[in-house]
C-alpha positions as CSV (number, residue, x, y, z in Angstrom):
1,M,16.9,-21.3,-0.7
2,K,17.7,-18.5,-3.0
3,I,15.1,-15.9,-4.1
4,C,15.6,-13.4,-6.8
5,T,13.6,-10.6,-8.3
6,W,14.3,-8.6,-11.4
7,N,12.4,-5.9,-13.3
8,V,13.3,-7.0,-16.7
9,N,11.6,-4.1,-18.5
10,G,10.6,-6.3,-21.4
11,I,11.2,-9.9,-21.2
12,R,11.7,-10.3,-25.0
13,A,14.4,-7.6,-25.1
14,C,16.2,-8.8,-21.8
15,S,16.4,-12.5,-23.2
16,Q,18.6,-11.0,-25.9
17,K,20.8,-9.2,-23.3
18,G,22.1,-11.9,-20.9
19,F,18.9,-12.9,-19.2
20,F,19.6,-16.7,-19.4
21,E,23.3,-16.4,-18.7
22,F,22.3,-14.6,-15.5
23,W,19.7,-17.2,-14.5
24,E,22.1,-20.0,-15.0
25,G,24.8,-18.4,-13.1
26,E,22.7,-17.4,-10.1
27,D,20.6,-20.5,-10.2
28,P,17.9,-19.3,-7.7
29,D,15.2,-21.5,-6.4
30,I,12.5,-19.0,-7.0
31,F,12.9,-16.3,-9.7
32,C,10.4,-13.6,-10.1
33,L,10.0,-11.0,-13.0
34,Q,8.3,-7.7,-13.2
35,E,7.4,-5.6,-16.3
36,T,7.5,-8.6,-18.6
37,K,5.6,-6.7,-21.1
38,A,4.2,-9.8,-22.9
39,H,1.6,-12.5,-23.0
40,P,2.8,-16.1,-22.8
41,D,1.6,-16.5,-26.5
42,Q,4.1,-14.0,-27.8
43,L,7.1,-15.9,-26.1
44,T,9.1,-19.0,-26.9
45,D,8.6,-22.1,-24.8
46,E,12.0,-21.6,-23.3
47,I,10.7,-18.5,-21.6
48,V,7.2,-19.5,-21.0
49,S,7.7,-22.9,-19.5
50,P,11.3,-23.8,-19.2
51,L,12.0,-27.5,-18.5
52,G,12.1,-28.5,-14.8
53,W,10.5,-25.3,-13.6
54,S,7.0,-24.3,-12.4
55,A,6.0,-21.1,-14.3
56,N,3.3,-18.8,-13.4
57,W,2.4,-15.8,-15.5
58,S,0.2,-12.7,-14.9
59,S,-0.4,-10.4,-18.0
60,A,-2.2,-7.0,-18.3
61,H,-5.4,-7.0,-20.4
62,R,-3.5,-4.3,-22.5
63,R,-0.7,-6.0,-24.6
64,G,2.8,-4.9,-24.2
65,Y,2.2,-3.3,-20.7
66,S,3.2,-4.4,-17.1
67,G,3.1,-8.1,-16.5
68,T,4.7,-10.5,-13.9
69,A,6.1,-14.1,-13.7
70,V,7.4,-16.5,-11.1
71,Y,9.5,-19.5,-11.9
72,S,10.0,-21.8,-9.0
73,R,11.6,-25.4,-8.7
74,T,8.8,-26.5,-6.5
75,A,5.2,-25.8,-7.7
76,P,3.3,-23.5,-5.3
77,K,0.2,-25.0,-3.4
78,E,-1.7,-22.2,-4.7
79,V,-1.3,-19.3,-7.2
80,T,-3.5,-16.3,-7.5
81,H,-3.1,-13.0,-9.7
82,G,-4.5,-10.3,-7.5
83,I,-6.2,-9.1,-4.5
84,G,-9.6,-9.1,-5.5
85,I,-9.9,-5.6,-7.0
86,P,-10.4,-5.7,-10.8
87,K,-8.8,-2.4,-11.6
88,F,-5.6,-3.5,-10.0
89,D,-5.8,-7.2,-10.8
90,T,-6.3,-6.6,-14.7
91,E,-3.0,-4.8,-15.1
92,G,-1.0,-8.1,-14.5
93,R,0.7,-6.7,-11.5
94,F,0.5,-9.9,-9.2
95,V,1.6,-13.4,-9.0
96,I,0.9,-14.6,-5.6
97,C,2.3,-18.1,-4.6
98,D,1.5,-20.1,-1.5
99,F,4.6,-22.2,-0.8
100,E,2.9,-23.4,2.6
101,D,5.5,-22.1,4.9
102,F,5.2,-18.5,3.4
103,V,3.1,-16.6,0.7
104,L,5.1,-14.9,-1.8
105,F,3.7,-11.8,-3.4
106,N,5.6,-10.9,-6.7
107,I,4.3,-7.5,-7.4
108,Y,4.8,-4.7,-10.0
109,F,3.7,-1.6,-8.3
110,P,2.3,1.1,-10.3
111,N,4.1,4.2,-11.4
112,G,2.3,7.4,-10.4
113,A,4.3,9.9,-12.5
114,A,2.4,10.0,-15.7
115,R,-0.6,12.1,-14.6
116,E,-2.8,12.8,-11.4
117,E,-5.1,10.0,-12.3
118,R,-2.2,7.6,-12.0
119,H,-0.9,9.3,-8.9
120,N,-4.3,8.6,-7.1
121,Y,-4.4,5.1,-8.6
122,K,-1.1,4.3,-7.2
123,Q,-1.8,5.6,-3.7
124,E,-5.1,3.6,-3.7
125,F,-3.2,0.6,-4.7
126,L,-0.7,1.1,-1.8
127,R,-3.3,1.6,0.8
128,K,-5.5,-1.4,-0.4
129,L,-2.4,-3.7,-0.6
130,N,-1.5,-2.9,3.1
131,L,-5.1,-3.8,4.2
132,H,-4.9,-7.1,2.3
133,L,-1.5,-7.9,3.8
134,K,-2.6,-7.0,7.2
135,S,-5.4,-9.3,7.0
136,L,-3.3,-12.4,5.9
137,I,-0.5,-11.6,8.8
138,R,-3.4,-11.8,11.3
139,K,-4.2,-15.1,10.0
140,G,-0.7,-16.2,11.2
141,R,1.0,-16.4,7.7
142,E,4.6,-15.5,6.9
143,V,4.8,-13.2,3.8
144,I,7.4,-12.2,1.2
145,V,6.6,-9.1,-0.6
146,L,9.0,-8.6,-3.4
147,G,9.5,-6.8,-6.8
148,D,9.5,-3.2,-8.2
149,Y,7.7,-1.3,-5.5
150,N,8.2,1.9,-7.4
151,V,8.8,3.6,-4.0
152,A,12.2,4.4,-2.2
153,Y,11.8,5.3,1.5
154,M,15.1,6.5,3.0
155,D,17.3,9.5,2.0
156,I,20.0,7.1,1.3
157,D,17.8,5.2,-1.1
158,V,18.0,7.8,-3.8
159,F,21.0,9.9,-5.3
160,D,19.6,13.3,-4.8
161,P,16.8,13.2,-1.8
162,V,16.2,16.9,-1.8
163,R,15.4,17.4,-5.5
164,L,13.7,14.1,-5.7
165,S,11.3,14.8,-2.7
166,K,8.7,16.2,-5.0
167,V,8.9,13.2,-7.6
168,S,6.6,10.2,-7.7
169,G,8.2,7.2,-6.0
170,F,9.9,9.4,-3.3
171,L,7.0,11.6,-2.3
172,P,6.3,12.2,1.5
173,E,3.0,10.1,1.4
174,E,4.8,7.3,-0.3
175,R,7.5,7.2,2.2
176,K,5.0,7.3,4.9
177,W,3.2,4.5,3.1
178,F,6.3,2.3,3.1
179,Q,7.0,2.9,7.0
180,D,3.2,1.9,7.5
181,F,4.0,-1.3,5.5
182,L,7.0,-2.2,7.6
183,D,5.1,-1.4,10.7
184,L,2.7,-4.3,9.7
185,G,5.6,-6.6,10.6
186,F,7.9,-6.5,7.5
187,V,11.6,-6.1,7.6
188,D,13.5,-4.9,4.5
189,S,15.9,-7.5,3.9
190,F,18.6,-5.4,2.3
191,R,18.7,-2.7,5.0
192,H,18.6,-5.6,7.5
193,F,22.2,-6.3,6.5
194,H,23.2,-2.9,5.2
195,P,21.5,-0.2,7.5
196,E,23.5,2.7,6.4
197,E,25.3,1.7,3.2
198,T,24.9,4.5,0.6
199,G,25.2,4.4,-3.2
200,K,23.3,1.1,-3.4
201,Y,20.6,1.5,-6.2
202,T,18.4,-0.9,-8.3
203,W,17.1,1.5,-11.0
204,W,18.8,4.1,-13.2
205,S,17.0,6.2,-15.7
206,Y,17.9,5.3,-19.3
207,R,16.6,8.7,-20.5
208,E,19.2,10.5,-18.3
209,N,22.1,7.9,-18.8
210,A,22.1,7.8,-15.1
211,R,23.8,4.4,-14.6
212,L,27.0,5.9,-15.7
213,G,27.2,8.3,-12.7
214,N,25.3,5.8,-10.3
215,R,22.5,8.5,-10.1
216,G,19.9,5.9,-9.1
217,W,17.0,4.8,-7.0
218,R,16.5,1.7,-4.6
219,I,13.0,0.8,-5.5
220,D,13.3,-3.0,-6.0
221,H,12.9,-4.5,-2.6
222,I,12.5,-7.9,-0.9
223,C,10.7,-7.7,2.2
224,I,9.8,-10.5,4.6
225,T,7.7,-10.8,7.7
226,E,9.6,-11.1,11.1
227,G,8.9,-14.6,11.5
228,L,11.2,-15.5,8.6
229,L,14.1,-13.4,9.8
230,P,15.8,-16.3,11.6
231,R,16.1,-17.9,8.3
232,L,17.5,-14.8,6.5
233,K,21.1,-15.6,5.5
234,S,22.0,-12.7,3.2
235,A,20.5,-10.0,0.9
236,E,22.3,-8.5,-2.2
237,I,21.7,-5.9,-4.8
238,L,23.5,-7.3,-8.1
239,A,24.2,-3.9,-9.5
240,D,26.7,-4.9,-12.0
241,Q,24.0,-6.9,-13.9
242,T,22.8,-5.1,-17.2
243,G,20.1,-6.2,-19.6
244,S,17.4,-3.8,-18.0
245,D,17.2,-0.3,-16.5
246,H,16.8,-2.2,-13.1
247,C,19.2,-4.8,-11.6
248,P,18.3,-8.1,-9.8
249,V,17.9,-8.2,-5.9
250,L,18.7,-11.5,-4.2
251,I,18.1,-13.1,-0.7
252,E,19.0,-16.5,0.7
253,L,17.0,-18.2,3.3
254,G,18.0,-21.1,5.2
């Protein structure tokens, strides 16, 4: 089973920049999108409900903002769009799919850089998410959490760890949150196979034209609970794929 995640930074724009060609070429069984920036009624049928796929969308109340989607070959047993906290759930940040042998959380985590209010919002989001996941794991469920976490946690996950240590997404409290998250029983699939590999990023600032010099951050992750580890066959960052300021991340489960 191939599972792919990609922050497309606007599905309408990305669909004109190789999105469908990428999808056809990689042919994942589950394809998760973040930052779709659209409601389904603004999109073509080809995007909203492609033939042969189960498609589940979550859109922010505010148009043109946030948004997530999950395409899957097999329809989930159950789909929810949040963790029961309205101020988080109304921003279109979750598509949660129960595939029976695991629960998949496709999440577009908040960016806390804009102002202090959003920083505090993000920190509360991270704490409440961990509590929600902890409860699910205690019930014996295997879980996959993927998407744009907007958090890098190791020095080698950013191009300049000293300078960026005071920047949202790589703050000490966010790095600690990520370790607490892993301590719940999660494994970072990419680092499982590439524990010390450097220069592997998933996001590059458009504003700084950062992709040219590979001045990036690894903030898009696929983390799995330890019970799924025997099934994990590979994990890749597809850094050559353009169409967004993020690139796709992919895992294969046996």
